[in-house]
C-alpha positions in Angstrom: 66.0 11.8 83.5 65.8 11.1 87.2 65.5 14.3 89.0 67.6 14.5 92.4 65.8 16.4 95.1 69.0 18.3 96.3 72.0 19.8 94.5 75.5 18.6 95.7 79.0 18.6 94.4 79.7 15.4 92.6 83.2 14.2 91.7 84.0 11.0 90.2 87.3 9.0 89.9 87.9 7.3 86.4 90.5 4.7 85.9 91.0 1.4 84.6 91.1 -1.6 86.9 94.4 -2.1 88.9 95.1 1.6 89.0 94.4 2.1 92.8 90.9 3.8 92.9 89.6 2.4 96.2 93.1 2.8 97.9 93.2 6.3 97.1 89.7 6.9 98.2 90.3 5.2 101.6 93.3 7.0 102.3 91.8 10.5 101.3 88.5 10.0 103.2 90.0 10.5 106.8 91.6 13.8 105.5 88.3 15.1 103.9 86.3 14.3 107.2 89.4 15.8 109.4 88.6 19.1 107.1 84.9 19.0 108.2 83.4 17.6 105.0 80.5 15.0 105.2 81.2 12.7 102.3 79.1 9.9 100.7 80.7 7.5 98.3 79.0 5.4 95.6 80.8 2.4 94.2 80.3 0.5 90.9 81.3 -3.1 90.9 81.5 -5.1 87.6 81.1 -8.3 89.5 78.9 -9.8 91.9 79.3 -9.0 95.6 77.8 -9.8 99.0 77.9 -7.2 102.2 76.4 -9.7 104.6 78.2 -12.3 106.5 77.0 -15.9 106.1 75.1 -16.9 109.0 73.9 -13.4 110.4 70.1 -13.0 110.6 70.0 -10.5 107.5 71.9 -12.7 105.3 69.6 -15.6 106.3 66.5 -13.7 105.6 67.7 -12.4 102.1 68.8 -15.9 101.1 65.5 -17.3 102.1 63.8 -15.1 99.6 63.4 -11.4 100.6 64.1 -9.4 97.6 64.8 -6.4 99.8 66.3 -6.7 103.3 66.5 -3.5 105.5 68.4 -4.1 108.8 68.9 -1.2 111.4 70.5 -0.6 114.6 71.4 2.3 116.9 74.4 3.2 114.9 73.7 2.2 111.1 71.3 0.9 108.8 71.4 -0.8 105.5 68.9 -1.7 102.6 70.2 -4.7 100.7 68.0 -5.0 97.3 68.3 -7.8 95.1 68.3 -6.8 91.4 68.4 -10.0 89.3 66.8 -8.4 86.1 68.8 -5.3 85.5 71.4 -3.0 87.4 70.3 0.1 89.1 71.5 3.2 87.4 73.5 6.4 89.0 70.6 8.7 89.4 68.4 6.2 91.3 71.5 5.4 93.6 72.0 9.1 94.3 68.3 9.5 95.1 68.8 6.7 97.8 71.2 9.0 99.8 70.2 11.6 102.4 71.7 14.5 100.7 70.7 17.0 103.6 73.5 15.3 105.7 76.1 15.8 103.0 78.7 18.3 101.6 80.2 16.0 98.7 79.6 12.7 96.9 82.4 10.8 95.4 82.0 8.0 92.8 84.3 5.2 92.1 83.5 3.8 88.6 80.7 4.8 86.2 83.4 6.3 84.2 81.3 6.6 80.9 78.7 8.7 82.4 78.5 12.5 81.9 79.7 14.3 85.2 82.9 16.0 86.6 85.6 13.4 87.1 89.5 13.0 88.1 91.3 10.7 85.8 93.6 8.4 87.8 96.6 6.9 85.4 99.6 4.7 86.3 102.0 4.1 83.4 102.7 0.5 84.6 99.2 -0.6 84.1 99.6 0.0 80.3 96.2 1.3 79.6 95.4 4.4 77.3 94.6 8.0 78.7 90.9 8.5 79.2 90.8 12.5 79.0 91.4 13.0 75.5 88.0 11.2 74.8 86.0 12.3 77.9 85.1 15.9 78.1 83.9 15.4 81.8 87.5 15.0 83.1 88.4 18.0 84.8 92.0 17.0 86.1 94.6 14.3 86.0 96.3 12.4 88.9 99.2 10.4 87.3 102.7 9.0 87.9 103.7 10.3 84.7 103.1 13.6 82.8 100.1 13.6 80.4 100.1 14.7 76.9 101.6 18.3 76.4 98.4 19.3 74.6 96.3 18.7 77.7 95.2 22.0 79.5 93.8 20.0 82.4 95.4 20.4 86.0 97.8 17.5 86.4 98.7 16.2 89.9 101.0 13.4 91.3 98.8 10.4 92.1 101.2 9.5 94.9 100.6 12.9 96.4 97.6 12.4 98.6 97.4 15.9 100.2 97.8 17.5 96.7 94.8 15.4 95.5 92.9 16.0 98.7 93.4 19.8 98.3 92.1 19.8 94.9 88.8 17.8 95.8 88.3 20.2 98.8 88.6 23.2 96.5 86.3 21.5 93.9 83.5 21.1 96.7 83.9 24.6 97.9 83.5 26.0 94.4 80.8 23.8 93.2 78.8 24.6 96.4 78.4 28.0 95.0 75.6 28.1 92.4 77.2 30.6 90.4 80.6 28.4 90.1 78.5 25.0 89.8 78.3 23.7 86.3 77.0 20.1 87.0 75.1 18.7 89.9 73.6 15.3 91.0 70.3 16.6 89.1 72.2 16.9 85.8 73.1 13.2 85.8 71.4 10.7 83.8 72.1 7.0 82.9 75.1 6.6 80.5 75.1 10.3 79.8 71.8 10.6 77.8 69.4 13.1 77.4 65.9 12.4 78.3 63.0 12.3 75.8 61.7 15.6 76.9 65.2 17.3 77.0 65.8 16.0 73.4 62.4 17.3 72.2 62.7 20.7 74.1 66.0 21.1 72.5 64.6 20.4 68.9 61.8 22.5 69.2 63.8 25.4 70.6 65.6 25.3 67.0 62.5 24.8 65.1 60.8 27.8 63.4 57.5 27.9 61.6 57.9 28.1 57.9 55.3 30.6 57.1 55.0 29.9 53.5 51.4 30.4 52.5 49.2 30.0 49.5 45.6 30.3 48.4 43.8 27.2 47.3 40.1 26.3 46.6 38.0 24.5 48.9 38.6 21.2 47.0 42.3 21.7 47.4 42.0 22.6 51.2 41.3 19.2 52.7 44.0 18.2 55.1 45.9 21.4 54.8 47.1 23.9 57.6 45.3 27.2 57.9 47.9 30.1 57.5 45.7 32.9 59.1 42.5 33.1 61.2 39.4 32.9 58.7 37.1 35.3 59.9 33.2 35.1 59.2 32.0 37.7 56.7 28.6 37.4 58.0 26.4 36.5 60.8 25.6 32.9 61.2 22.7 32.4 61.2 22.1 35.3 59.0 18.8 36.3 60.5 17.0 35.4 63.7 15.2 32.1 62.6 12.8 29.3 63.5 14.6 26.2 65.0 11.7 23.9 64.0 8.5 23.8 62.0 5.7 25.7 64.0 4.1 29.2 64.4 5.8 32.3 65.2 4.1 34.7 67.7 5.1 37.6 69.9 7.0 36.7 73.2 5.0 39.4 74.9 1.6 37.9 73.7 1.4 34.5 75.4 -1.8 34.5 77.2 -4.2 34.3 74.5 -6.5 31.3 73.7 -6.0 31.5 69.9 -4.2 33.6 67.2 -5.0 34.8 63.7 -2.8 33.2 61.1 -1.6 35.9 58.8 0.6 34.3 56.8 3.3 31.4 56.1 7.0 31.6 55.6 9.1 28.8 54.0 12.9 28.5 54.3 14.5 31.2 51.6 11.5 33.4 51.9 10.4 36.1 54.6 7.2 37.7 56.0 7.8 41.4 55.4 5.1 42.8 57.8 5.7 43.6 61.5 3.8 40.8 63.5 1.1 42.4 65.6 -0.5 41.3 68.8 -2.8 38.5 68.4 -1.2 37.2 65.2 0.6 34.2 64.1 2.8 33.2 61.2 3.2 29.5 60.2 6.9 28.9 59.6 9.2 26.4 58.4 12.6 25.2 59.9 15.3 27.8 59.2 13.0 30.5 57.8 13.5 33.9 59.2 10.9 35.0 62.2 8.8 38.2 61.3 9.9 41.5 63.0 8.7 41.7 66.5 8.1 37.8 66.6 10.6 36.1 68.8 8.8 32.9 70.0 8.1 29.5 67.9 5.4 26.9 68.9 6.0 23.5 67.4 3.7 22.3 64.9 2.8 19.3 67.0 1.5 21.5 69.7 -0.8 23.5 67.3 -4.3 22.9 66.0 -5.2 25.2 63.2 -8.8 25.6 61.7 -9.0 28.1 58.9 -7.0 31.1 59.8 -7.0 30.4 63.4 -4.5 28.4 65.5 -4.8 27.2 69.3 -2.1 25.6 71.2 -2.4 22.5 73.5 -0.5 23.7 76.7 -0.8 20.2 78.0 2.1 19.4 75.7 4.2 21.9 77.2 4.1 25.7 78.6 5.0 28.3 76.1 8.1 30.2 76.9 9.2 33.5 75.5 12.1 33.0 72.9 11.7 29.4 72.6 12.8 27.5 69.7 14.5 30.4 67.9 17.9 30.8 66.8 19.3 34.5 67.1 21.2 36.1 64.3 25.2 35.6 64.7 24.4 32.9 67.7 26.8 30.4 66.1 29.2 33.0 64.6 29.1 36.9 64.8 30.2 39.1 62.0 34.1 39.5 62.3 34.4 36.5 64.8 37.3 33.8 64.2 35.6 30.9 62.3 38.8 28.8 62.0 41.9 29.5 63.6 45.3 29.8 62.1 47.1 26.5 62.5 44.1 24.4 62.4 43.8 21.2 60.0 41.1 21.5 57.6 38.9 18.4 58.1 35.4 17.9 56.8 33.7 20.0 59.5 36.0 23.0 58.8 35.6 22.7 55.3 31.7 22.6 55.4 31.8 25.5 57.8 33.7 27.7 55.7 31.7 27.0 52.5 28.7 27.9 54.6 30.2 31.4 55.0 30.2 31.8 51.4 34.2 31.7 51.0 35.6 29.5 48.3 39.4 30.0 49.0 41.5 29.4 52.0 44.9 30.4 52.7 47.1 27.6 53.7 50.5 26.7 54.7 52.4 25.0 51.9 53.1 21.4 52.6 56.5 20.8 54.3 58.7 19.3 51.9 61.0 16.6 53.5 64.0 14.9 51.8 64.7 11.3 53.0 67.5 8.8 52.3 68.9 5.8 54.0 72.7 5.1 54.4 74.8 1.8 54.5 76.4 -0.5 52.2 74.2 -3.5 53.5 71.1 -1.6 52.5 69.4 -2.7 49.2 66.6 -1.3 47.2 63.3 -3.6 47.5 63.0 -5.6 43.9 66.7 -6.2 43.6 68.0 -9.9 44.2 69.3 -10.0 47.8 72.9 -10.0 48.2 74.8 -12.0 51.1 74.9 -10.3 54.4 72.5 -7.4 53.2 69.1 -6.1 54.2 66.2 -4.7 52.1 65.5 -0.8 53.0 62.2 -0.8 54.8 62.8 2.5 56.6 62.3 4.9 53.7 58.9 3.5 52.9 57.9 3.6 56.5 59.1 7.2 56.8 57.4 8.0 53.4 54.0 6.8 54.7 54.5 8.7 58.1 55.3 11.7 56.3 52.5 11.5 53.8 50.1 11.0 56.8 51.3 14.4 58.0 50.7 16.2 54.8 54.3 16.4 53.7 55.8 16.4 50.1 58.3 13.8 50.3 61.6 13.9 48.2 63.1 10.2 48.2 66.8 10.5 47.5 67.2 6.8 47.8 70.1 4.9 49.6 73.5 6.7 49.8 76.8 4.9 49.7 78.9 4.8 52.7 81.6 7.4 51.7 82.0 10.9 52.5 81.6 12.4 48.9 78.2 10.9 48.6 76.8 12.0 51.9 78.2 15.4 51.4 76.7 15.6 48.0 73.2 14.4 48.9 73.1 16.8 52.1 74.0 19.5 49.8 71.1 18.6 47.3 68.6 18.0 50.0 69.3 21.2 51.7 68.4 23.1 48.5 65.3 21.0 47.7 63.7 20.6 51.1 62.4 22.3 54.2 63.6 19.1 56.4 66.0 16.5 55.9 65.6 13.0 57.3 68.2 10.1 57.3 68.0 6.5 58.6 71.1 4.5 59.6 74.6 5.5 60.4 74.0 7.5 63.9 75.3 4.9 66.3 78.2 5.5 68.4 80.5 3.5 66.0 79.2 5.4 63.1 79.3 9.1 64.4 82.8 9.8 63.8 82.6 9.3 60.2 79.4 11.1 59.7 80.2 13.8 62.1 83.0 14.7 59.7 80.5 15.5 56.9 77.9 17.1 59.0 80.3 19.4 60.9 81.7 20.5 57.5 78.1 21.6 56.2 76.4 22.7 59.3 75.9 22.3 63.1 75.1 18.6 64.1 74.6 17.2 67.6 74.9 13.4 68.3 72.7 12.5 71.2 72.1 9.4 73.1 68.4 9.5 74.0 67.7 7.7 77.6 64.8 5.7 75.7 64.2 2.3 74.3 63.9 1.7 71.4 65.3 4.8 69.4 68.3 5.7 71.6 70.9 7.2 69.0 69.7 10.2 67.4 71.5 13.2 65.4 70.0 16.5 65.1 71.0 19.9 63.7 70.7 22.2 60.6 72.5 22.0 57.2 72.3 25.5 56.2 69.0 26.6 57.6 67.6 23.3 57.0 66.8 20.9 60.1 68.3 17.7 59.8 67.3 14.5 61.7 69.6 11.3 61.8 67.4 8.5 63.0 68.5 4.8 64.0 68.6 2.0 61.5 66.5 -0.4 63.3 62.9 -0.2 61.8 61.0 -0.1 65.0 63.6 2.4 66.6 63.0 4.6 63.4 59.2 4.9 64.0 59.5 5.5 67.6 62.1 8.2 67.2 60.0 9.9 64.4 56.9 9.8 66.4 58.7 11.4 69.6 61.0 13.7 67.9 60.3 14.3 64.2 56.4 14.6 64.0 56.7 17.5 66.8 59.2 19.4 64.6 57.1 19.0 61.6 54.0 20.1 63.2 55.6 23.3 64.5 57.1 23.9 61.0 53.6 23.5 59.6 52.4 26.3 62.0 50.4 24.2 64.7 50.9 25.9 68.0 51.9 23.8 71.1 51.1 20.4 69.3 50.6 17.5 71.6 50.3 14.0 70.7 47.2 12.2 71.5 47.5 10.0 74.8 45.3 8.1 77.0 45.2 6.2 80.2 44.9 2.7 80.2 45.0 -0.2 82.7 47.7 -2.8 82.4 46.6 -6.4 82.1 49.9 -7.7 82.5 53.0 -6.8 84.3 55.2 -4.4 82.1 59.0 -4.1 82.8 61.2 -1.0 82.6 64.7 0.1 83.5 64.5 2.7 86.2 65.4 6.2 85.0 64.6 5.3 81.2 61.6 5.8 79.1 60.5 2.8 77.7 58.1 2.5 74.8 56.5 -0.9 74.6 54.2 -2.0 71.6 51.0 -2.8 73.0 47.3 -3.6 71.8 44.6 -1.6 73.8 41.0 -2.5 73.9 38.0 -2.0 76.0 37.0 -4.6 78.4 33.6 -6.0 79.4 33.3 -3.3 82.1 34.0 -0.4 79.4 37.6 0.1 80.8 40.4 0.9 78.3 43.0 -1.8 79.0 46.2 -2.5 77.5 48.7 -5.5 77.0 52.2 -5.9 75.3 52.3 -7.7 71.8 55.1 -9.8 73.2 58.7 -9.6 71.7 60.0 -6.0 71.6 63.0 -6.4 69.6 63.8 -3.0 67.9 64.3 -4.7 64.3 61.0 -6.6 64.6 58.9 -4.3 62.3 56.1 -6.8 62.4 55.4 -5.8 65.9 54.5 -2.3 65.1 52.2 -3.7 62.4 50.4 -5.7 65.2 50.3 -3.0 67.7 47.9 -0.4 67.9 49.6 1.9 70.5 52.7 2.4 72.4 52.8 2.0 76.4 54.7 4.7 77.8 56.7 3.9 80.9 58.3 7.0 82.3 61.6 7.2 84.0 60.5 7.7 87.6 58.2 4.3 87.2 60.3 1.3 87.5 57.4 -1.0 86.4 53.8 -1.2 85.8 51.8 -3.9 87.8 48.6 -5.7 86.8 45.9 -3.2 87.2 48.1 0.1 87.3 47.3 2.9 84.9 49.7 3.5 82.1 50.0 6.2 79.4 49.4 4.8 75.9 50.2 6.7 72.5 47.7 5.5 69.7 49.6 4.4 66.7 47.4 6.3 64.2 50.1 6.0 61.4 48.2 4.2 58.8 47.5 6.4 55.6 
């Protein structure tokens, strides 16, 4: 989401074309200014427009090729920016206003965005009411009464003073932080949540499962440690030699020669106290004798009979050298492996070295998956007309297996309420998390929402990202539910951004963060301002050892092959309009292969 530095009352006027939005604003503005309000207006045009007069200097320079033309005089200034690739979004437009000089921002158009609006309605236009489908409408101005079920304030669209008084009251109340419920900083393009907002809302509702089990070391690899593993011994257990050589006393370094009184192999010991003038031949890992604290390496020694001398030309002897102290690696009672750690080969070996043969782990998360859609078929069947094979369940199965989850595959669910309800009830009794793909687009939401509302608490979100925009999240009973998009690439991106963090938290991993790197773009990477863009890319090291990245080309959200070819996602943040060649960008390695 694009953050705005100031918080101002923002009010829109929503209506179909021909209702008279501009005419009403033109008549109202003098009255607002007369009442002391400093007002800005943002107008959205659905068609091309030109504010320059043909023949004027600014017009000529812009037509000559200036992509941005800034003209200024004593009385006003204007910046004209060409946007041939894609339209600027409302957060960006608001950020261009000097809000320190304003009391109120009025918006004409952008009626599909989430911010307070007055609906303008004229019966003769023949268009439907907007307020039944838009919870952001706070009042109605019309030339006929609205439906009797509406509790919204209603005004006469032809009574300019009545509408003006309402706008002034709104501005005054919204200027009070306690009364204001929505400000410019809350607006995001097309009423969407940012990626960070969506992830935060999800993680707030996810709880670690704390289902522990004790397993042998052979079963522990890849599992999550449920509680701190404490060292039952000092590591090393004894002060020992770090190399083959001779052990002497650190307070007895000035002699020309020493009397060799014994030899200590690994697994054995010299049980007498070492006296001044004595040395013990010692092997790597063997405990040093009592009162010995220094070892001289064998290459520096010359032993004849039971006398040894040391070649000081190879290095001066220092007290305490080449000795590993007891408990130097791990002290008795110290945390050897912290709770929430994934057991890999080094942890497994270390735990074994402590003499521990069992580890208390968090049981693997059970995840139920299914796909929806009458057009979706099981691979292996003869393809029907207008149908596609289900790839999403197999992609999700691989991703979940990589995370150490147990997967309950419920197959493909028919597009009817009974099938969906039965599947969700079954899944909520069998799994710790439910994951579906397909059926969460805007057109499908009303149908699925009926079932989900009946069984749990579900929110349908439009995430301000590409790909992976539609997302449903909530709970069926106490079990988290994710409804992912149907497009294969969007499924993978949404999984990595939202589902994996939730699973990691359920697994007991504290403050899990995905791996990211900084890389240098070797091509121009375009993005829409105000939106998080995930471009499939290929990263590598160039001849100078720098990590560089480029896109794999076509970025269609249904092109699964692109995810197979890519080895990373290139993340372009909302505040970054694009990345030029040589710019640093964030990449997320696609370590998703099992």
